[in-house]
Structure formats: structure tokens, C-alpha cells
N, C-alpha and C positions, 0 to 999 in steps of 0.2 A: 589683524582683527578688523572685522567689519564694524562700522560705527553703530549699526542697528543692534549690536549685542551689548551696547552700553546704555544703561537706563538712567534717566535723570532722577536725582534724589530730591532736590529742593525746588524744581520747576523754574529755575532761573532762565530768563530769556536772553537771547542775543549771544549765547555761548555755544550753540549747537554746531556752528560752523567750525569753531576752534576745536571742539571735541572730535569732530569728524576728521579734521586735518591731522590732529595728533594721532588718532588711530591709524590713519592711512600711512603717515610717515613712520610710525613705530612698526607697522606691519611690513612696510617696504624694507626697513632695516633688517628685520629678522629674515625676510625672504632672501635678501642679498647674502646674509651670513649663512643661511641654509644651503644656498646654491653655489657658495664659493668653492672653487676647485682645489684650493690649497688646504682645505680642511683635512686633518689627518684621518686615515681610515680606521674603521672599527672592525668588529668581528664580521665574518661572512665573506662571500665573494670567492673568486678563484685566485689563481696565481699564488700558490703557497698559503692558502687560507687567509688572504688579505683582500679586502674589498672596500668599497666606499660605504660609509655609514648612512643609514636612513635619514631622510631630511628631518624627521621628527626628533632625532637624536642630535642633529647638528645644531639646532637652535639652543640646546642646553649645555653643550660641551664647553663653551667658553666659561660659563658660570661654574662648571666643575673645577676648572683650574683655580678659580678664585676661592671656591669653597674648600678644596683640598689644602690650599695654603693657609686658610684661616683656621683649619682644624688641627694645625700642628700643636704639639704639646707646649713648646716654648716660643713665645712671640718676641721678636727683637725689632724695636722701632728705630727709625732714623738711619737705617743702613744705606738708603739711597740718597741721603742729603748731599748737597753739593759740597759742603764743608766737612763731610765725614772722612776721617783718615783712620788708618789701622791703629788700634789701641788695645791695651791689655784688658780693659774693662769689658769691651765687646767680645774679645777673644774668650774671656771666662764664660760668657753666655753660650759660646759654641762648644765649650768643653763637655765631653760626655760620649758622643758617638765613637770617636777614635779610640778612647780608652776602653770602652765596652768591647769594641772590635779587637783591641789589643790583648784582651784576656786570653784569646786563642793562641797568642804567641808565647805564653808562659804556662801552658797546660802540661799535664804529665807526658804527652807525646813529645813536646819540645825538650823537656828535661831528659827523657830517655834518649832521644837522638843526640843531644848535647853530651851526655855522659858517655854514650857509645863512641862518639867522635873523640872525646878527650882521652878515654882509656885505650883506644886502639891506635890512634894516630897523633896523639899529643896536640900540638898547636897548629898542625898543618891544614886543618879544614876551617880555620877561622875566617878565611876569605869567602868561603861559601855562605856563611851567615851574613857577612857584610853585603855581598852582592844580592843575596836573596832578600834581605830586608830593604835594600834600595829599590830592587825591582818590585817588592811588595808595596812600597810607598808610592811608586809610580802607578801601579795597577789600581791601588785604592784611590788614587787621584782621578783615574778614569771613571770609576764608579761614582765618585762625588760629582764630577762634571756631568755625567749622564743624568743623575737624579736631579740636579739643579736645573738643567736645561729643559727636561721634559716633565718634571714633577712626578715621574714614575720610578719605581725601583727596577732593578735589572730583571727580575722574574716577570714583572708586568710587561716589560718590553718584549720578552720572549713570547708571550701569549698570542699577540697579534701578528707576529713575524713569521712563524713557521707553520707548515701544515700539521694537522693533528698527529699523524704518525711520528713525525720528527719531534714535535713538541712533547708528546708523551715519552718518547725515548730519552730526550734530554731531561725531562722531569725525573724519570727513574734513575738516570745517572747521577743527578744531583742528590736525590734521596740516598743513594748508595754512598755518596761522598759524606753525607751527614752521619750515616751509620758508621762508616769507617773512622770518622773523627770521634765518634763516641766510644770506640773500642779502647783507646788510651785512657779515657776517663773512667771506664769500667775497671780496667786492670789497676790503674793508679789508685782509685778509691779502695779497691780490694787490698792492695799492698799497704795502704795507709791504715786500714782497719787491722791488718795483720801486725803492723808495727805497734799499734796502740794496745790492742786486746790480745795479741798472740793467738789469733784464730787462723785456721787454714785459709789459704787464698781462695779456694773454691767457695767456701762459705761467704767470704767477703764479696765475691762476684755475685752471689745470689742476693745478698743484702743490699747491693747497690740499686736493685730494682725498687726497693722501698725508700732508700735515702733520697732519690730524686723526687718522689712524691712529697716527702716531708719538706724538702727545701722549697718546692713549688707551693706548698701550702703556706709557708711562711711569707709568701708574697702579699698576703692580706695585710701585713704591717707596712707595706710599701715596697715596691720593686727597687726603687733607688736605694733605700736604706739597706735592703738585703744585699744588693750587689756591692754597695760600698763596704759592708762588713766583710764579705768574702774577699773582695779585692784588697782590703787592708791586711788580711791574713796572708794572702799571696805576696803582697808587697813586703811584709815583714820577712818572709822566707827569702825573698829576692835580695833584700838588704843584707841578710846574713851571708848570702853568697858573695855579695859585693865586699862586705867586710872581710870575708875569708880570703879574698884576693890579697888583702893587705898583709895577711899572716903567712900565706904560702910562699915558698921560695921559687917563684916563677921567673926565669931569666927573661929580661926585656928583649934581647935579640931574637930568639925564636918566636916570641909572641908577635913582635912587629913583622917578622918575616911571614908568619902564618896569616897575618891580616893582609899583607900586600901581595905576596907571591902566590898566584894560582897554581896548584899542583894537586894531582890525584895519585897517591902511591898505591896503585893496584886497583883491581876490580871491586874489592870490598870497600875501598874508599869511595868509589863511584856510587855504590849502593847506599852508603851512609850519607853521602853528599845529597843524593836525590831525596832521601828521607828527610834531610834537613830542609830542603826546598819545600817538600810537601807539608812539613810541620809548620813552616812559617807562612807560606802563601796558600792558605786553605781555600778550596773552591767556594764553600758555603759562606765564607767571610765576605766574598764579593757581593753576594745577595744581601747579607746582613747589613753591611755598611751602607749600601745604596739606599736601603730602607730607613736606617737610623738617621741619615742626613736629613730626611724629610721631616724629622721631628722638630726642626727649627723653622718657624714662619717669620717672614719679614716682608717689607714692601717690595712688590714685584717691579722689575725694571732692569735694564742692562747693567747699570752701575751696581745695583743691589746684588745681582747674581754674581758679578765678578768679584765683589767684595766678599760675598759668602763663600765663593770658591777659594779665595785666598785664606780666609779664616779656617775653613775646614781642612785645607791642605796643611797649614801650619799646625793645627791641632792634631791631626793624624800623624804628622811628622814627629811631634813631641812624644806621642804615645809609642811610636815605633822605635824612636831613639832609646826610650827607657827599656823596651823589650830587647833591643839589640845589646845594650850593655849587660842586661841580666843574663842573656844567653852566652855572651862572651865570658862572663864570670863563671858560669857553670862549666864551660869547657876548660877554662884555665885552671879552676880548682881541681877538676877531675884529672887533668893531665899532670899537674904538679904533685898531687897526692899519689897518683899511680906510679910516678917516676921514683918515689921513695920506697916502694915495695921491693922486696928481694926474695920473698917466698913464692916459688912457682905455683903452689897450690892456691895460695891467697890471690895471686895475680889472675889465675884462671877464674876463680870465683867472682872477682870484681868484673872481669870481662863478661861473664855470663849474666850477672845480676847487678848491674851498676846502680839501678834505681833503689834497690834494697840496701846497697852499700853507702848511699849518699849521706845518711846520718853520721857516718864515721868522719866525713869530710867537714862537718860543722862542729866537731868537738872543740876546736881551738876557740870558737866564739861562744858556744853555748854550753860546753862541758857535758855532764851527764844528761842534761835536758834535751840534747840534740835530737835523740830518737823520737821522743814524743812531740817535740815542737815541729820537726820536719813532717811527721806523719799528719799532724793536724793541718799544717799548711798544704800538704799534698792533697788531703781530703777536700779542703776548701777550693783548691785549684781545680780539681776534677769536677766539683759540683758547680762552680761558677761557669766553667766551660760548658757544662751540660745545659745550663739555663740559656746561655747565648746560642747554643746549638738548637735548642727548642724554639727560640725566637726566629732564628734563621729558617728553620723548617716551616714555621707558620707563614713567614713571608713567601717562601718558595711555593708552598701549596696554594696560597691565596693568589700569587702572581701567575703561576702556570695554569691552574685549574679553576680559579675563582671559587675556591672551596676553603672554608674555615671550620676547624674542629677545636674542641676543648684542648687547651695547652697541656693539661694533665694527661689526657688520653693520648695526645700526640707524643709526649715525652715517654710515656709508658711503652707505647708500641715501638718507638725508636730504640729505647733501651733494651727491650726484649730481643730485637734483631741484633744488637751488639753483644748481648749476654751469651747467646747461643754459641758463637764461635769462641768467645773468650772462655766460657765454662768448659767447652770441649777440649781446648788446648790445655787448660790447667789440669783437668782430670786425667788426660791421656799422657801428656808430656811433662807436667810439673811446672813449678814457678820459673825455672830457667827459660823455658820456651815461651812463657806468657809475656815476658818482657820483649822477646823477639817479635811477638805478634804486634806489639806497639810500633816497632820499626816498619813492619810489613804494612800496617794500616797507613802510616805516614807516606810510604812509597806509593800506595794505591791512590792517595790524595794527589800526589804529584802527577800520576798518570791521568787522573780525571780532570786536572786543572785546565787543560786546553779546551775542554767542552764548555767552560764558562768564559775563558779568556778570549777565545777567538770571536764569539758573538759580541762580547763587550768591545773589542777593538773595532769590529764592523759597525756597531751602532755609533760609537763616538767619532768615527771618521766619516760618517754619512751626513752630508748637509741637510738631507730631508728629515733626519732625526734631530740633529743638534742645532741647526740653524747657525747663528753667529758664533755659537760656542763649539763648533766643530774643531777637533784637534788639528793643528797645522800639519802640513805634509812633512815638514822636517822632523816632527815627532814620530811619524810612522817609520822613519829610518831606524829608530830604536825599538819601536813596539813590535813590528813584524819579526825582526830577528830574534827578539826575546821569546815569542811564541814558538818560532821554528827551533830554537835551541832546546826548549823544554821538550818538544816532541821528539827531536833526535836523541836527546839524552834518555828519554823513556824507552825508545826502541832499542838503543844500545844496551841499556840495563837489562831488558827482557832477554835479549840474545845472549849476553854474557852469563846471566843467571842460569838460563837453561843449559848453555854449553858446559858450565862448570858443575852442574848438578850431577852429571854422569848418567842421566836418564836417556839421552840421545845416543842410541847404539845402532848396530846393524840388524838387530832383531826386528820382528814385525811390530812389536809394541813400541820400540824406539823410533822406527820410521813413522808409525802412525802419530806418535806424539809430536815429532818434528813437523809433520804436515799440519797438525792442529795449531801449533804455535805459529807457523807461517801464515795460516789463514787468519788467525787472530790479529797478527801484525798488519796484514793487508786490510782487514776490516777497520782496524783502529786508524791507520793512516788515511784510508779512503774516506771514512766518515768525517775526519777532520778536514780533509781537502774539500769535501762537499760544503762544510760550513764556511771555509775560507773563500771559496770561489763563488758561492751563491750571492747574488746581489741583494741588497737590502730593499724590501718591497714597501715597508711602511713609509708614510708621510705624516710626520707629526709637526709640520711647520705651524699649524694653527695653535697648538699648545705652546710650542716654543716661542712663537711670535707674541702670544698673549702674555707669557711670563717675562718677555724681554721689554715689552712696551708699557705695561701697567706700572705706575709709579706712585701708588697711594699706600701709606702704611696701614697694615691690617690692624684694626682696632683703635686707630688714632682718631681723636676727636678733631673735626675741622672747625675753624672759627666762623666760617660762613658757608651757606649752602650755595652750590654752583649748579646752574641748569645746563645740562649737556645739550647745547644747540636748541634750547627751547622745546625739546621733545617731551619734557615732563612738566606738569603744572606746578605752580608755586605751592610748596607744602604749607605755607602760612595762610593761604586762602581757604575759604570754606569748601568742603567737599561738594562737588557738583555731579558726581556720578560714582557708580560702583561697578565692579566687574562681576 
């Protein structure tokens, strides 16, 4: 600022030189900040849609970091103090994001895949749940690290990184994943309504469009209270499964062997195993968790960020441990109860409709009330997962497109896209195949997972994005094979499924179908290789550096005022100018 733009208020003499010097020094500071080369890029420019931000924006970006941190829902003070150590009281303040994310791990899609695994293969796929949950914990840790280092969620990092065609394609893929995750909620809610009111499944599917709006309307009483109520219902059902484990006659040897020994008894087991992975590590959960982490504000600084990382990792680990034991219990109960059946007709009915047979498994604990109680909890599970899906969709749309719409409208549109295939399958094929659609949707989620996982790995391994919080090279030895394994498993699954379908024959239609499947596999692998080999173009060192160096508690009252290099006048002195 030129000193001539500042007007004297009280006509004090002898201070004009000080005002002019202050203006010149402050102007020089903003000029250096605006011309700094390490400031992160913003929208525009070439090279994949990434360029340098205008100088007028550069002078305000540092304050954006500060303002975003100060606007967090929960402020945690003292995290960067020298004497601060890990404690349960502070951990309690971080509780929330991980357990909200964890709701997706106990939704109807998870229960369907668990019941399918237990009734078809006994305890042999327990190891898949263990490894999938451990991998999910590690991947969720990457999202936490990215959010804390940059102050942005995963979708926001996508926006400035990729050119518009790629960005829009990734956005569409993510929206399809959210719709696929909503299919189990639709069918699960419909089956719950059938168990409670004995109405046809297709009627329940139609009614789910209205149930979502009702639950979203109840948010006026407070989102946290609503989510706590639904999570408590799901928790009660989960406790019933855990209690049921104590009653069933499950041999310890096969259970331990199923947890420790990796094995896939047939191609059908591979299909169910991949559906378990898709039901556990959902793509939209990566976007959701990275945004929820930013709901906690604290003093910015290297120590604060590292402590926040530790608290969030522990909190998400506790949440995932709970979900792991719940899913274990579902498989063990299903396998133990199925082993006691001897009627072939009943055994086939359980294999075809395990989710509708689940109330029979709870009779030991709940007696005649098992049917209604399980249905109510299944309804709550579907609706709570729907709300988290709506939140994830809002973060995705805002991050990718910088577009926000009414959550009710967004939930209604997403639910309509999920209802159409669900209603079609129920009307054409009946209840039996409606539960199969849940497994198919979980498999689709596993196929779409690399489109979120590979960019996440690229971001967190880039020093220009993460700065000092870049993941070590030794961790990449585990991260990259994880992504490669998921991609290979998906390709093998598609090939085996098509080969065993009997559709590939020597006829013209069979050859044409084989060519289409081959082209889809080539496009799938090629697009993922593009994401994996493309270098990261963003430079967010200014944001990361600001978050790593600032060490003042947000909202904390200081005992005395400090003048930063005498650049600002003493606030206790009379005002001598105005801007």
C-alpha cells in the first residue's frame, strides 16, 4: 500500500514517517508473498489443468488456511504444547469421524456379503475380512494424513490436479460408486419393511424414496443426535450377533484356521471375497473420511499435526476394530447355523436369501422378537448409511465441481438412481435375485476402488503436496502392491465370471461379447495405468508449510499482545489513521 492512501484522523505530528515506513514494509511483505515461487497453484494454466494462481489471490491464500482451520466444528486447544502427551481426554474430543465412517462397514451390503460367505464357505473367508479391514485402516490413514497436511479433503485435491475431461470422468465414476453403495441400502430397507409390515419387496423399494426424506428432515433436531440414535440401533443388533456367537456351537479350530490361512475354494469364493473387499473399503468412504477429519480444529504446527494424526489413526482403528468383530460374528453365526441344517430345500432357501433368513439366527438371544428387532435395526442401518452417503456425495460434488446443492435434493436424486435397478430386479426376478444385486453392487465398488486409491497414493507420496508429512518410501512397498493386487483381482474376477457364464461361444454374438469384454478390460487397466504413471502437477507447499509452522491455538486468549517485527502499531495507542 502506498502511504498516500492512508489518511490522518487526529492530525498528530511527527508520525507521518512511521506510517509511511509501516505501509512500505507491509506492502513489501505482501509483495514477497505474492511473488513466492513455492506458493501452490490454483485453477487455470496448462499442464493438466494446473497453473500458477493470480497474484491477487496469492496474497490471501495464507489467510485461507487460517480461516479454514478456525471454522472447524470442534476446536481442540493445547495440542501443540511442549508438555502435551497422548491422553484419553483429548482422544475423546477426536471421537466421531472414524465411527461415522465406520457406519458403512456395518450396512446391509456388509451383512449380505458376510451371510453369503458364511452360508456358502463356512469360516474359510474370515481371513479376507481381516486383511480387508487392515488394508482399510491403512488407506483411511492415508486420507487422514492428506487432510491434515493440506487442509483439503480428497475431492478438493482432485479438482486442481487433473484436466477437465479426466476430472469429470473421475467425478462420474465416484458418483456411480455412491449410487452402487446406495443399492444395498435400498434393498435392505425394503426387506426390513417386508419383515415388519409383511408388504411386498417392490413396495418397500418404492417407499425407500420417501424414508430418506423423512430421516433427512429429522436432522432439524440435530445431526449428531439423529446419527447417535441410528448408530445405537445398529449397535444393538451388532451386540446381538456378538452374543449369538456365545450360543452357537462354532468349533474354535476351523474359526482360527479361517482367520489365519488364506484360501479361496473356487471361483465363487473369489467373487464373494471381492464383494467383501468392496463392502469394507468403499471408494466414497475415502472422500467422506478426509472431509470429516477437518471438522476438528487445533493449533497449527508440526507437533500439532503429528499428534492429530496419531489421535485420528487411533480413533479410526478403534472404529474399524469394532466393525471387524461385528462382521466376524455375522459370518460365524451364519456358518454355525447353516451347518446344523439337514433339509436340502431349507439349505437352498438360506443360500438364496440369507438376509431374510437372518432373524432365525437371533432366536437364541431374542426369541420371538428376533424378526421385528432385526428388521428395525436393518432399517436403521440402511438409513444411517444413506445419510453418510449423502454427506460423501456433497463433499464429492463440492470438491470436484465446486458445486453445492440441497442435501435433500441430492439424496433424492441418488436414491432414484439406485431405486431403478433395484425395482427392476425385484419385479422381474423376485426377492431371491434382489439379494444377489447387493453382492453385485459390492463387487462394483471393489472395481471402482482403484480410481480413488491410486490418486490418493500419488498425492500422499508427493513431497510437493505433503511436504514433511509425505509417506516414507518404505511404506510405498506395501501401498503400491495393495493397489496392484486389487486391480489384478478385479480383472481375474471379470474374466472368470464371463467365462463361467456360458455366454462366450463360437457364435457371432459370443465372439462380439468377448471382444467387448476384452476392450473394457483394456480400457480399465489403461485408465488406471494413466493415473498411476502421471506425475503430480500440484504444488501445495505454501499451504502445507503454513499448517506446519503456525503454532498458535485457534481461539485461545493470549496474556499479552506481541508485535510481529514492529510491523503493526500498538493497539493500545490512539488511532492515527484509517484505511
